[in-house]
ROSEKOL-188343 format. One record per residue (C-alpha): residue number from 1; x, y, z. Coordinates in steps of 0.05 Angstrom, whole numbers, plus 5000, padded with zeros to 4 digits. Layout:
<nodes>
<node nuza="NUM" xx="X" yy="Y" zz="Z"/>
...
</nodes>
This chain:
<nodes>
<node nuza="1" xx="5001" yy="5000" zz="4999"/>
<node nuza="2" xx="5026" yy="5067" zz="4980"/>
<node nuza="3" xx="5047" yy="5112" zz="5038"/>
<node nuza="4" xx="5001" yy="5174" zz="5045"/>
<node nuza="5" xx="5042" yy="5238" zz="5041"/>
<node nuza="6" xx="5025" yy="5293" zz="5091"/>
<node nuza="7" xx="5030" yy="5366" zz="5090"/>
<node nuza="8" xx="5003" yy="5424" zz="5048"/>
<node nuza="9" xx="5052" yy="5473" zz="5021"/>
<node nuza="10" xx="5039" yy="5541" zz="4988"/>
<node nuza="11" xx="5096" yy="5575" zz="4951"/>
<node nuza="12" xx="5089" yy="5651" zz="4934"/>
<node nuza="13" xx="5143" yy="5678" zz="4887"/>
<node nuza="14" xx="5144" yy="5720" zz="4824"/>
<node nuza="15" xx="5195" yy="5674" zz="4789"/>
<node nuza="16" xx="5154" yy="5622" zz="4751"/>
<node nuza="17" xx="5213" yy="5579" zz="4734"/>
<node nuza="18" xx="5230" yy="5575" zz="4809"/>
<node nuza="19" xx="5160" yy="5555" zz="4823"/>
<node nuza="20" xx="5158" yy="5499" zz="4774"/>
<node nuza="21" xx="5223" yy="5470" zz="4798"/>
<node nuza="22" xx="5202" yy="5474" zz="4871"/>
<node nuza="23" xx="5136" yy="5443" zz="4857"/>
<node nuza="24" xx="5165" yy="5383" zz="4816"/>
<node nuza="25" xx="5213" yy="5369" zz="4873"/>
<node nuza="26" xx="5167" yy="5379" zz="4933"/>
<node nuza="27" xx="5109" yy="5339" zz="4902"/>
<node nuza="28" xx="5152" yy="5278" zz="4916"/>
<node nuza="29" xx="5151" yy="5293" zz="4991"/>
<node nuza="30" xx="5087" yy="5328" zz="5008"/>
<node nuza="31" xx="5014" yy="5314" zz="4998"/>
<node nuza="32" xx="4996" yy="5381" zz="4964"/>
<node nuza="33" xx="5041" yy="5434" zz="4934"/>
<node nuza="34" xx="5006" yy="5498" zz="4906"/>
<node nuza="35" xx="5042" yy="5557" zz="4876"/>
<node nuza="36" xx="5024" yy="5630" zz="4861"/>
<node nuza="37" xx="5060" yy="5687" zz="4830"/>
<node nuza="38" xx="5011" yy="5741" zz="4857"/>
<node nuza="39" xx="5015" yy="5754" zz="4932"/>
<node nuza="40" xx="4950" yy="5793" zz="4927"/>
<node nuza="41" xx="4915" yy="5727" zz="4922"/>
<node nuza="42" xx="4940" yy="5703" zz="4989"/>
<node nuza="43" xx="4875" yy="5720" zz="5028"/>
<node nuza="44" xx="4832" yy="5681" zz="4979"/>
<node nuza="45" xx="4881" yy="5622" zz="4979"/>
<node nuza="46" xx="4882" yy="5620" zz="5055"/>
<node nuza="47" xx="4807" yy="5622" zz="5060"/>
<node nuza="48" xx="4798" yy="5564" zz="5011"/>
<node nuza="49" xx="4854" yy="5520" zz="5041"/>
<node nuza="50" xx="4888" yy="5511" zz="5106"/>
<node nuza="51" xx="4963" yy="5508" zz="5090"/>
<node nuza="52" xx="5015" yy="5476" zz="5136"/>
<node nuza="53" xx="5074" yy="5517" zz="5112"/>
<node nuza="54" xx="5076" yy="5579" zz="5067"/>
<node nuza="55" xx="5141" yy="5593" zz="5028"/>
<node nuza="56" xx="5139" yy="5668" zz="5018"/>
<node nuza="57" xx="5189" yy="5709" zz="4974"/>
<node nuza="58" xx="5214" yy="5772" zz="5009"/>
<node nuza="59" xx="5219" yy="5814" zz="4944"/>
<node nuza="60" xx="5170" yy="5817" zz="4886"/>
<node nuza="61" xx="5178" yy="5855" zz="4821"/>
<node nuza="62" xx="5148" yy="5918" zz="4851"/>
<node nuza="63" xx="5202" yy="5923" zz="4902"/>
<node nuza="64" xx="5262" yy="5881" zz="4886"/>
<node nuza="65" xx="5310" yy="5893" zz="4945"/>
<node nuza="66" xx="5283" yy="5923" zz="5009"/>
<node nuza="67" xx="5237" yy="5864" zz="5030"/>
<node nuza="68" xx="5181" yy="5912" zz="5049"/>
<node nuza="69" xx="5130" yy="5876" zz="5008"/>
<node nuza="70" xx="5151" yy="5812" zz="5041"/>
<node nuza="71" xx="5142" yy="5842" zz="5109"/>
<node nuza="72" xx="5072" yy="5866" zz="5089"/>
<node nuza="73" xx="5050" yy="5797" zz="5066"/>
<node nuza="74" xx="5081" yy="5765" zz="5128"/>
<node nuza="75" xx="5036" yy="5810" zz="5172"/>
<node nuza="76" xx="4975" yy="5795" zz="5129"/>
<node nuza="77" xx="4987" yy="5720" zz="5134"/>
<node nuza="78" xx="4994" yy="5722" zz="5209"/>
<node nuza="79" xx="4930" yy="5766" zz="5214"/>
<node nuza="80" xx="4892" yy="5712" zz="5174"/>
<node nuza="81" xx="4920" yy="5653" zz="5214"/>
<node nuza="82" xx="4960" yy="5668" zz="5279"/>
<node nuza="83" xx="4986" yy="5596" zz="5278"/>
<node nuza="84" xx="5012" yy="5599" zz="5206"/>
<node nuza="85" xx="5082" yy="5572" zz="5192"/>
<node nuza="86" xx="5118" yy="5619" zz="5144"/>
<node nuza="87" xx="5186" yy="5603" zz="5112"/>
<node nuza="88" xx="5217" yy="5663" zz="5075"/>
<node nuza="89" xx="5252" yy="5659" zz="5010"/>
<node nuza="90" xx="5310" yy="5710" zz="5004"/>
<node nuza="91" xx="5374" yy="5722" zz="4967"/>
<node nuza="92" xx="5441" yy="5713" zz="4999"/>
<node nuza="93" xx="5453" yy="5787" zz="5012"/>
<node nuza="94" xx="5387" yy="5795" zz="5050"/>
<node nuza="95" xx="5400" yy="5751" zz="5109"/>
<node nuza="96" xx="5397" yy="5809" zz="5156"/>
<node nuza="97" xx="5329" yy="5826" zz="5130"/>
<node nuza="98" xx="5306" yy="5753" zz="5137"/>
<node nuza="99" xx="5329" yy="5751" zz="5209"/>
<node nuza="100" xx="5289" yy="5814" zz="5225"/>
<node nuza="101" xx="5229" yy="5781" zz="5194"/>
<node nuza="102" xx="5237" yy="5719" zz="5240"/>
<node nuza="103" xx="5234" yy="5767" zz="5299"/>
<node nuza="104" xx="5166" yy="5791" zz="5271"/>
<node nuza="105" xx="5135" yy="5722" zz="5266"/>
<node nuza="106" xx="5169" yy="5683" zz="5208"/>
<node nuza="107" xx="5193" yy="5614" zz="5226"/>
<node nuza="108" xx="5255" yy="5604" zz="5184"/>
<node nuza="109" xx="5285" yy="5625" zz="5118"/>
<node nuza="110" xx="5318" yy="5592" zz="5056"/>
<node nuza="111" xx="5370" yy="5623" zz="5011"/>
<node nuza="112" xx="5362" yy="5621" zz="4936"/>
<node nuza="113" xx="5385" yy="5586" zz="4895"/>
<node nuza="114" xx="5374" yy="5532" zz="4947"/>
<node nuza="115" xx="5398" yy="5460" zz="4955"/>
<node nuza="116" xx="5340" yy="5414" zz="4951"/>
<node nuza="117" xx="5358" yy="5373" zz="5013"/>
<node nuza="118" xx="5365" yy="5434" zz="5055"/>
<node nuza="119" xx="5297" yy="5460" zz="5032"/>
<node nuza="120" xx="5266" yy="5393" zz="5046"/>
<node nuza="121" xx="5296" yy="5392" zz="5116"/>
<node nuza="122" xx="5273" yy="5464" zz="5130"/>
<node nuza="123" xx="5203" yy="5448" zz="5108"/>
<node nuza="124" xx="5199" yy="5382" zz="5147"/>
<node nuza="125" xx="5217" yy="5420" zz="5210"/>
<node nuza="126" xx="5168" yy="5474" zz="5194"/>
<node nuza="127" xx="5114" yy="5421" zz="5184"/>
<node nuza="128" xx="5128" yy="5392" zz="5251"/>
<node nuza="129" xx="5123" yy="5461" zz="5283"/>
<node nuza="130" xx="5055" yy="5471" zz="5249"/>
<node nuza="131" xx="5029" yy="5405" zz="5278"/>
<node nuza="132" xx="5053" yy="5427" zz="5347"/>
<node nuza="133" xx="5019" yy="5495" zz="5342"/>
<node nuza="134" xx="4954" yy="5461" zz="5319"/>
<node nuza="135" xx="4956" yy="5411" zz="5380"/>
<node nuza="136" xx="4969" yy="5471" zz="5427"/>
<node nuza="137" xx="4913" yy="5509" zz="5396"/>
<node nuza="138" xx="4867" yy="5451" zz="5402"/>
<node nuza="139" xx="4884" yy="5443" zz="5476"/>
<node nuza="140" xx="4872" yy="5516" zz="5489"/>
<node nuza="141" xx="4804" yy="5512" zz="5454"/>
<node nuza="142" xx="4785" yy="5452" zz="5494"/>
<node nuza="143" xx="4805" yy="5488" zz="5557"/>
<node nuza="144" xx="4766" yy="5549" zz="5538"/>
<node nuza="145" xx="4705" yy="5507" zz="5522"/>
<node nuza="146" xx="4712" yy="5474" zz="5588"/>
<node nuza="147" xx="4712" yy="5540" zz="5623"/>
<node nuza="148" xx="4652" yy="5564" zz="5584"/>
<node nuza="149" xx="4614" yy="5501" zz="5601"/>
<node nuza="150" xx="4621" yy="5521" zz="5674"/>
<node nuza="151" xx="4556" yy="5560" zz="5680"/>
<node nuza="152" xx="4562" yy="5567" zz="5753"/>
<node nuza="153" xx="4612" yy="5610" zz="5788"/>
<node nuza="154" xx="4631" yy="5557" zz="5836"/>
<node nuza="155" xx="4623" yy="5497" zz="5789"/>
<node nuza="156" xx="4605" yy="5431" zz="5826"/>
<node nuza="157" xx="4605" yy="5466" zz="5895"/>
<node nuza="158" xx="4533" yy="5455" zz="5915"/>
<node nuza="159" xx="4512" yy="5494" zz="5977"/>
<node nuza="160" xx="4461" yy="5545" zz="6002"/>
<node nuza="161" xx="4474" yy="5541" zz="6077"/>
<node nuza="162" xx="4502" yy="5600" zz="6116"/>
<node nuza="163" xx="4566" yy="5561" zz="6127"/>
<node nuza="164" xx="4577" yy="5552" zz="6052"/>
<node nuza="165" xx="4558" yy="5624" zz="6037"/>
<node nuza="166" xx="4617" yy="5647" zz="6080"/>
<node nuza="167" xx="4662" yy="5598" zz="6042"/>
<node nuza="168" xx="4637" yy="5628" zz="5975"/>
<node nuza="169" xx="4648" yy="5699" zz="6002"/>
<node nuza="170" xx="4719" yy="5681" zz="6020"/>
<node nuza="171" xx="4733" yy="5651" zz="5953"/>
<node nuza="172" xx="4708" yy="5715" zz="5921"/>
<node nuza="173" xx="4755" yy="5758" zz="5962"/>
<node nuza="174" xx="4818" yy="5715" zz="5956"/>
<node nuza="175" xx="4813" yy="5690" zz="5883"/>
<node nuza="176" xx="4835" yy="5753" zz="5849"/>
<node nuza="177" xx="4898" yy="5758" zz="5892"/>
<node nuza="178" xx="4961" yy="5716" zz="5892"/>
<node nuza="179" xx="4957" yy="5700" zz="5964"/>
<node nuza="180" xx="4974" yy="5630" zz="5989"/>
<node nuza="181" xx="4911" yy="5595" zz="6014"/>
<node nuza="182" xx="4904" yy="5535" zz="6064"/>
<node nuza="183" xx="4840" yy="5497" zz="6059"/>
<node nuza="184" xx="4820" yy="5458" zz="6122"/>
<node nuza="185" xx="4766" yy="5406" zz="6128"/>
<node nuza="186" xx="4750" yy="5333" zz="6138"/>
<node nuza="187" xx="4757" yy="5281" zz="6084"/>
<node nuza="188" xx="4703" yy="5286" zz="6032"/>
<node nuza="189" xx="4684" yy="5360" zz="6044"/>
<node nuza="190" xx="4706" yy="5384" zz="5975"/>
<node nuza="191" xx="4775" yy="5416" zz="5988"/>
<node nuza="192" xx="4800" yy="5404" zz="5918"/>
<node nuza="193" xx="4736" yy="5433" zz="5888"/>
<node nuza="194" xx="4747" yy="5496" zz="5927"/>
<node nuza="195" xx="4820" yy="5499" zz="5904"/>
<node nuza="196" xx="4796" yy="5493" zz="5831"/>
<node nuza="197" xx="4746" yy="5548" zz="5841"/>
<node nuza="198" xx="4798" yy="5594" zz="5869"/>
<node nuza="199" xx="4840" yy="5581" zz="5807"/>
<node nuza="200" xx="4783" yy="5586" zz="5759"/>
<node nuza="201" xx="4765" yy="5655" zz="5787"/>
<node nuza="202" xx="4838" yy="5680" zz="5790"/>
<node nuza="203" xx="4882" yy="5719" zz="5742"/>
<node nuza="204" xx="4917" yy="5654" zz="5727"/>
<node nuza="205" xx="4856" yy="5617" zz="5701"/>
<node nuza="206" xx="4882" yy="5607" zz="5631"/>
<node nuza="207" xx="4945" yy="5574" zz="5658"/>
<node nuza="208" xx="4953" yy="5503" zz="5690"/>
<node nuza="209" xx="4923" yy="5478" zz="5754"/>
<node nuza="210" xx="4969" yy="5423" zz="5779"/>
<node nuza="211" xx="4949" yy="5380" zz="5837"/>
<node nuza="212" xx="4995" yy="5338" zz="5880"/>
<node nuza="213" xx="4971" yy="5287" zz="5932"/>
<node nuza="214" xx="5028" yy="5292" zz="5982"/>
<node nuza="215" xx="5000" yy="5234" zz="6022"/>
<node nuza="216" xx="5014" yy="5187" zz="5965"/>
<node nuza="217" xx="5084" yy="5208" zz="5948"/>
<node nuza="218" xx="5139" yy="5168" zz="5981"/>
<node nuza="219" xx="5197" yy="5207" zz="6011"/>
<node nuza="220" xx="5245" yy="5177" zz="5961"/>
<node nuza="221" xx="5205" yy="5206" zz="5903"/>
<node nuza="222" xx="5187" yy="5272" zz="5933"/>
<node nuza="223" xx="5241" yy="5314" zz="5903"/>
<node nuza="224" xx="5234" yy="5281" zz="5835"/>
<node nuza="225" xx="5158" yy="5290" zz="5832"/>
<node nuza="226" xx="5158" yy="5361" zz="5857"/>
<node nuza="227" xx="5224" yy="5389" zz="5828"/>
<node nuza="228" xx="5237" yy="5341" zz="5768"/>
<node nuza="229" xx="5300" yy="5304" zz="5750"/>
<node nuza="230" xx="5353" yy="5298" zz="5698"/>
<node nuza="231" xx="5362" yy="5234" zz="5657"/>
<node nuza="232" xx="5407" yy="5187" zz="5695"/>
<node nuza="233" xx="5398" yy="5221" zz="5763"/>
<node nuza="234" xx="5375" yy="5155" zz="5792"/>
<node nuza="235" xx="5361" yy="5084" zz="5769"/>
<node nuza="236" xx="5293" yy="5094" zz="5737"/>
<node nuza="237" xx="5308" yy="5166" zz="5711"/>
<node nuza="238" xx="5307" yy="5145" zz="5638"/>
<node nuza="239" xx="5293" yy="5216" zz="5611"/>
<node nuza="240" xx="5292" yy="5287" zz="5632"/>
<node nuza="241" xx="5227" yy="5305" zz="5670"/>
<node nuza="242" xx="5199" yy="5368" zz="5696"/>
<node nuza="243" xx="5169" yy="5369" zz="5767"/>
<node nuza="244" xx="5101" yy="5394" zz="5790"/>
<node nuza="245" xx="5128" yy="5462" zz="5807"/>
<node nuza="246" xx="5152" yy="5472" zz="5734"/>
<node nuza="247" xx="5088" yy="5445" zz="5706"/>
<node nuza="248" xx="5049" yy="5496" zz="5747"/>
<node nuza="249" xx="5093" yy="5555" zz="5727"/>
<node nuza="250" xx="5047" yy="5616" zz="5718"/>
<node nuza="251" xx="4990" yy="5576" zz="5743"/>
<node nuza="252" xx="4965" yy="5546" zz="5808"/>
<node nuza="253" xx="4998" yy="5489" zz="5848"/>
<node nuza="254" xx="4952" yy="5452" zz="5894"/>
<node nuza="255" xx="4986" yy="5412" zz="5948"/>
<node nuza="256" xx="4934" yy="5364" zz="5979"/>
<node nuza="257" xx="4945" yy="5329" zz="6045"/>
<node nuza="258" xx="5002" yy="5373" zz="6064"/>
<node nuza="259" xx="4995" yy="5352" zz="6137"/>
<node nuza="260" xx="5023" yy="5284" zz="6118"/>
<node nuza="261" xx="5091" yy="5313" zz="6097"/>
<node nuza="262" xx="5148" yy="5287" zz="6141"/>
<node nuza="263" xx="5190" yy="5342" zz="6174"/>
<node nuza="264" xx="5253" yy="5332" zz="6131"/>
<node nuza="265" xx="5209" yy="5342" zz="6068"/>
<node nuza="266" xx="5174" yy="5402" zz="6099"/>
<node nuza="267" xx="5242" yy="5436" zz="6102"/>
<node nuza="268" xx="5256" yy="5425" zz="6028"/>
<node nuza="269" xx="5188" yy="5450" zz="6010"/>
<node nuza="270" xx="5195" yy="5513" zz="6052"/>
<node nuza="271" xx="5263" yy="5529" zz="6018"/>
<node nuza="272" xx="5230" yy="5524" zz="5948"/>
<node nuza="273" xx="5173" yy="5570" zz="5969"/>
<node nuza="274" xx="5221" yy="5619" zz="6000"/>
<node nuza="275" xx="5268" yy="5621" zz="5939"/>
<node nuza="276" xx="5215" yy="5612" zz="5885"/>
<node nuza="277" xx="5263" yy="5566" zz="5847"/>
<node nuza="278" xx="5272" yy="5491" zz="5840"/>
<node nuza="279" xx="5332" yy="5450" zz="5825"/>
<node nuza="280" xx="5320" yy="5386" zz="5787"/>
<node nuza="281" xx="5350" yy="5320" zz="5818"/>
<node nuza="282" xx="5416" yy="5309" zz="5785"/>
<node nuza="283" xx="5432" yy="5382" zz="5766"/>
<node nuza="284" xx="5458" yy="5443" zz="5801"/>
<node nuza="285" xx="5419" yy="5494" zz="5759"/>
<node nuza="286" xx="5363" yy="5530" zz="5795"/>
<node nuza="287" xx="5302" yy="5545" zz="5754"/>
<node nuza="288" xx="5255" yy="5603" zz="5773"/>
<node nuza="289" xx="5180" yy="5584" zz="5782"/>
<node nuza="290" xx="5121" yy="5631" zz="5789"/>
<node nuza="291" xx="5062" yy="5593" zz="5820"/>
<node nuza="292" xx="5002" yy="5610" zz="5862"/>
<node nuza="293" xx="5001" yy="5560" zz="5921"/>
<node nuza="294" xx="4939" yy="5527" zz="5949"/>
<node nuza="295" xx="4947" yy="5474" zz="6003"/>
<node nuza="296" xx="4895" yy="5430" zz="6038"/>
<node nuza="297" xx="4893" yy="5383" zz="6096"/>
<node nuza="298" xx="4843" yy="5343" zz="6139"/>
<node nuza="299" xx="4890" yy="5345" zz="6199"/>
<node nuza="300" xx="4891" yy="5395" zz="6257"/>
<node nuza="301" xx="4951" yy="5428" zz="6229"/>
<node nuza="302" xx="4956" yy="5483" zz="6283"/>
<node nuza="303" xx="4960" yy="5430" zz="6337"/>
<node nuza="304" xx="5014" yy="5394" zz="6296"/>
<node nuza="305" xx="5056" yy="5458" zz="6305"/>
<node nuza="306" xx="5050" yy="5450" zz="6382"/>
<node nuza="307" xx="5067" yy="5376" zz="6373"/>
<node nuza="308" xx="5129" yy="5394" zz="6333"/>
<node nuza="309" xx="5103" yy="5350" zz="6275"/>
<node nuza="310" xx="5094" yy="5410" zz="6230"/>
<node nuza="311" xx="5139" yy="5468" zz="6219"/>
<node nuza="312" xx="5113" yy="5536" zz="6243"/>
<node nuza="313" xx="5150" yy="5575" zz="6190"/>
<node nuza="314" xx="5121" yy="5531" zz="6134"/>
<node nuza="315" xx="5050" yy="5542" zz="6164"/>
<node nuza="316" xx="5062" yy="5617" zz="6163"/>
<node nuza="317" xx="5084" yy="5610" zz="6090"/>
<node nuza="318" xx="5025" yy="5571" zz="6065"/>
<node nuza="319" xx="4965" yy="5601" zz="6105"/>
<node nuza="320" xx="4961" yy="5673" zz="6085"/>
<node nuza="321" xx="4888" yy="5659" zz="6080"/>
<node nuza="322" xx="4852" yy="5599" zz="6112"/>
<node nuza="323" xx="4787" yy="5570" zz="6088"/>
<node nuza="324" xx="4752" yy="5520" zz="6134"/>
<node nuza="325" xx="4701" yy="5475" zz="6101"/>
<node nuza="326" xx="4644" yy="5452" zz="6145"/>
<node nuza="327" xx="4627" yy="5377" zz="6149"/>
<node nuza="328" xx="4562" yy="5356" zz="6119"/>
<node nuza="329" xx="4531" yy="5344" zz="6186"/>
<node nuza="330" xx="4537" yy="5420" zz="6199"/>
<node nuza="331" xx="4504" yy="5442" zz="6135"/>
<node nuza="332" xx="4439" yy="5400" zz="6134"/>
<node nuza="333" xx="4405" yy="5451" zz="6087"/>
<node nuza="334" xx="4453" yy="5428" zz="6032"/>
<node nuza="335" xx="4436" yy="5354" zz="6035"/>
<node nuza="336" xx="4373" yy="5359" zz="5990"/>
<node nuza="337" xx="4408" yy="5401" zz="5933"/>
<node nuza="338" xx="4468" yy="5355" zz="5937"/>
<node nuza="339" xx="4426" yy="5292" zz="5934"/>
<node nuza="340" xx="4386" yy="5317" zz="5877"/>
<node nuza="341" xx="4451" yy="5340" zz="5842"/>
<node nuza="342" xx="4480" yy="5269" zz="5847"/>
<node nuza="343" xx="4412" yy="5237" zz="5827"/>
<node nuza="344" xx="4414" yy="5277" zz="5762"/>
<node nuza="345" xx="4485" yy="5254" zz="5747"/>
<node nuza="346" xx="4474" yy="5180" zz="5760"/>
<node nuza="347" xx="4403" yy="5176" zz="5731"/>
<node nuza="348" xx="4435" yy="5199" zz="5666"/>
<node nuza="349" xx="4494" yy="5155" zz="5672"/>
<node nuza="350" xx="4453" yy="5092" zz="5684"/>
<node nuza="351" xx="4395" yy="5111" zz="5641"/>
<node nuza="352" xx="4345" yy="5110" zz="5700"/>
<node nuza="353" xx="4280" yy="5150" zz="5704"/>
<node nuza="354" xx="4294" yy="5179" zz="5772"/>
<node nuza="355" xx="4279" yy="5252" zz="5784"/>
<node nuza="356" xx="4295" yy="5270" zz="5856"/>
<node nuza="357" xx="4298" yy="5246" zz="5929"/>
<node nuza="358" xx="4234" yy="5241" zz="5967"/>
<node nuza="359" xx="4221" yy="5281" zz="6031"/>
<node nuza="360" xx="4224" yy="5220" zz="6075"/>
<node nuza="361" xx="4292" yy="5201" zz="6047"/>
<node nuza="362" xx="4316" yy="5274" zz="6057"/>
<node nuza="363" xx="4294" yy="5274" zz="6130"/>
<node nuza="364" xx="4330" yy="5206" zz="6141"/>
<node nuza="365" xx="4395" yy="5232" zz="6108"/>
<node nuza="366" xx="4393" yy="5295" zz="6151"/>
<node nuza="367" xx="4392" yy="5251" zz="6215"/>
<node nuza="368" xx="4455" yy="5213" zz="6193"/>
<node nuza="369" xx="4524" yy="5240" zz="6213"/>
<node nuza="370" xx="4558" yy="5226" zz="6145"/>
<node nuza="371" xx="4629" yy="5213" zz="6171"/>
<node nuza="372" xx="4650" yy="5207" zz="6097"/>
<node nuza="373" xx="4618" yy="5275" zz="6083"/>
<node nuza="374" xx="4598" yy="5292" zz="6011"/>
<node nuza="375" xx="4640" yy="5235" zz="5981"/>
<node nuza="376" xx="4599" yy="5185" zz="6024"/>
<node nuza="377" xx="4534" yy="5218" zz="6002"/>
<node nuza="378" xx="4553" yy="5214" zz="5929"/>
<node nuza="379" xx="4570" yy="5140" zz="5932"/>
<node nuza="380" xx="4507" yy="5126" zz="5971"/>
<node nuza="381" xx="4465" yy="5161" zz="5920"/>
<node nuza="382" xx="4499" yy="5125" zz="5862"/>
<node nuza="383" xx="4484" yy="5059" zz="5895"/>
<node nuza="384" xx="4411" yy="5078" zz="5908"/>
<node nuza="385" xx="4401" yy="5099" zz="5835"/>
<node nuza="386" xx="4427" yy="5034" zz="5809"/>
<node nuza="387" xx="4382" yy="4992" zz="5856"/>
<node nuza="388" xx="4319" yy="5033" zz="5858"/>
<node nuza="389" xx="4256" yy="5021" zz="5818"/>
<node nuza="390" xx="4223" yy="5084" zz="5839"/>
<node nuza="391" xx="4219" yy="5151" zz="5800"/>
<node nuza="392" xx="4230" yy="5187" zz="5868"/>
<node nuza="393" xx="4282" yy="5156" zz="5914"/>
<node nuza="394" xx="4252" yy="5130" zz="5977"/>
<node nuza="395" xx="4282" yy="5117" zz="6047"/>
<node nuza="396" xx="4287" yy="5042" zz="6031"/>
<node nuza="397" xx="4328" yy="5057" zz="5970"/>
<node nuza="398" xx="4385" yy="5085" zz="6007"/>
<node nuza="399" xx="4420" yy="5029" zz="6047"/>
<node nuza="400" xx="4440" yy="5066" zz="6108"/>
<node nuza="401" xx="4425" yy="5016" zz="6165"/>
<node nuza="402" xx="4496" yy="4990" zz="6171"/>
<node nuza="403" xx="4524" yy="5062" zz="6160"/>
<node nuza="404" xx="4486" yy="5093" zz="6219"/>
<node nuza="405" xx="4524" yy="5089" zz="6283"/>
<node nuza="406" xx="4489" yy="5045" zz="6332"/>
<node nuza="407" xx="4453" yy="5082" zz="6389"/>
<node nuza="408" xx="4494" yy="5078" zz="6451"/>
<node nuza="409" xx="4474" yy="5090" zz="6522"/>
<node nuza="410" xx="4511" yy="5152" zz="6541"/>
<node nuza="411" xx="4559" yy="5139" zz="6599"/>
<node nuza="412" xx="4549" yy="5189" zz="6654"/>
<node nuza="413" xx="4599" yy="5216" zz="6703"/>
<node nuza="414" xx="4583" yy="5193" zz="6774"/>
<node nuza="415" xx="4595" yy="5251" zz="6816"/>
<node nuza="416" xx="4591" yy="5208" zz="6880"/>
<node nuza="417" xx="4664" yy="5194" zz="6867"/>
<node nuza="418" xx="4717" yy="5232" zz="6834"/>
<node nuza="419" xx="4767" yy="5177" zz="6811"/>
<node nuza="420" xx="4808" yy="5218" zz="6760"/>
<node nuza="421" xx="4821" yy="5157" zz="6716"/>
<node nuza="422" xx="4748" yy="5137" zz="6711"/>
<node nuza="423" xx="4726" yy="5208" zz="6695"/>
<node nuza="424" xx="4782" yy="5214" zz="6642"/>
<node nuza="425" xx="4762" yy="5148" zz="6609"/>
<node nuza="426" xx="4689" yy="5170" zz="6604"/>
<node nuza="427" xx="4708" yy="5238" zz="6574"/>
<node nuza="428" xx="4755" yy="5205" zz="6524"/>
<node nuza="429" xx="4701" yy="5156" zz="6501"/>
<node nuza="430" xx="4651" yy="5214" zz="6494"/>
<node nuza="431" xx="4699" yy="5256" zz="6454"/>
<node nuza="432" xx="4714" yy="5196" zz="6408"/>
<node nuza="433" xx="4641" yy="5181" zz="6398"/>
<node nuza="434" xx="4625" yy="5253" zz="6381"/>
<node nuza="435" xx="4679" yy="5256" zz="6331"/>
<node nuza="436" xx="4668" yy="5186" zz="6301"/>
<node nuza="437" xx="4736" yy="5162" zz="6323"/>
<node nuza="438" xx="4774" yy="5220" zz="6293"/>
<node nuza="439" xx="4836" yy="5223" zz="6339"/>
<node nuza="440" xx="4856" yy="5293" zz="6320"/>
<node nuza="441" xx="4790" yy="5324" zz="6332"/>
<node nuza="442" xx="4778" yy="5286" zz="6394"/>
<node nuza="443" xx="4844" yy="5311" zz="6421"/>
<node nuza="444" xx="4825" yy="5383" zz="6404"/>
<node nuza="445" xx="4760" yy="5375" zz="6442"/>
<node nuza="446" xx="4797" yy="5347" zz="6503"/>
<node nuza="447" xx="4849" yy="5400" zz="6500"/>
<node nuza="448" xx="4903" yy="5348" zz="6488"/>
<node nuza="449" xx="4956" yy="5338" zz="6437"/>
<node nuza="450" xx="4949" yy="5277" zz="6391"/>
<node nuza="451" xx="5008" yy="5243" zz="6423"/>
<node nuza="452" xx="4980" yy="5255" zz="6492"/>
<node nuza="453" xx="4912" yy="5225" zz="6473"/>
<node nuza="454" xx="4946" yy="5164" zz="6443"/>
<node nuza="455" xx="4984" yy="5153" zz="6507"/>
<node nuza="456" xx="4919" yy="5154" zz="6545"/>
<node nuza="457" xx="4885" yy="5107" zz="6498"/>
<node nuza="458" xx="4941" yy="5057" zz="6508"/>
<node nuza="459" xx="4941" yy="5067" zz="6584"/>
<node nuza="460" xx="4865" yy="5055" zz="6591"/>
<node nuza="461" xx="4864" yy="5000" zz="6536"/>
<node nuza="462" xx="4811" yy="5041" zz="6497"/>
</nodes>
């Protein structure tokens, strides 16, 4: 089977003999080669055909030496197609003019009379550049369409409760700045959605949003993942690779689960944030980075400073602004719109005729503590949509019996005696029950550090 030749080439020159010779040679290598002696037809030609490379003479019969006519048509071509790839044709003595034209948007130039192999190599390189420009343009268009599709200011953040209104207000105030933001909240409360909303409403919204789950990065790969590496820097470094800081250059870097970062790695992160530059593993060259930092954690990070498990200077660096997301049990007004939002998504996905959650189901969901927060609600709704035969979800559709914490008889403190250990055990049990076994929050409630609470749990066998 004959190989399909790629590439559409247009040659504009007033020398008909040159055009004929170029066309005969280039037709062997490219899918389409068009020629034209009159540059005035360029606008029509470019409307009727999308050329990959345009070979443009710098001097026509009307102006044979200055190159001004070539500059004019170069500008017109780039006006018609900003991603056009233009290779200039110029005489040996006009190299200075050609270099000036490259500064104004041309891609390359060839000297006439040219050598065929050099001409072919120049056009192949230009064709690759054109393909790269088209790919970049397509990605930008996709990103722009993605942004246009977001018809809500805080896309996918569903909420109308007073607690969420405060969150929206804070996002509004901070988004337009470059201030570092720390987002606090339990697992499943939507910290990444808030980070993306801040980026989407910022001055950097056209640039990259790069997320990193610090909890999943091993200490040995930390520097490679965040700062990049050079080929051969370690066993598996088979090629040069940019790190997340470089990938987020001019955009937003989101460091999720920052509370899980060990102290030695916190020091390396702090140095990078202070210097605003990264050094790839295996090199000594520092690269400047310009990022907007957003961090998040589900841990009591301020208590961690007191426990000496998180650096205070790093905390100061990352939390210019703090946003605390409320757990779902503290925003009951949002359960109905959230449930109906997920019903709409999964009814469409699984082709089910389910319109909304019934009142009985909403009331039942509002009595549940949702330890997994919105993520748990989402998974529960998906399961209910799959299993339900109703057009309106009913309480029996949502399998919550095993999820609901069993009712426990509250242990009371007997004030007839004041045994400190008995009282302490009861208080610890109550705090753990209140916070669904969450050690950090229970420790906060009791006024203890996490390590102190762990010691008491071990002492009392709790």
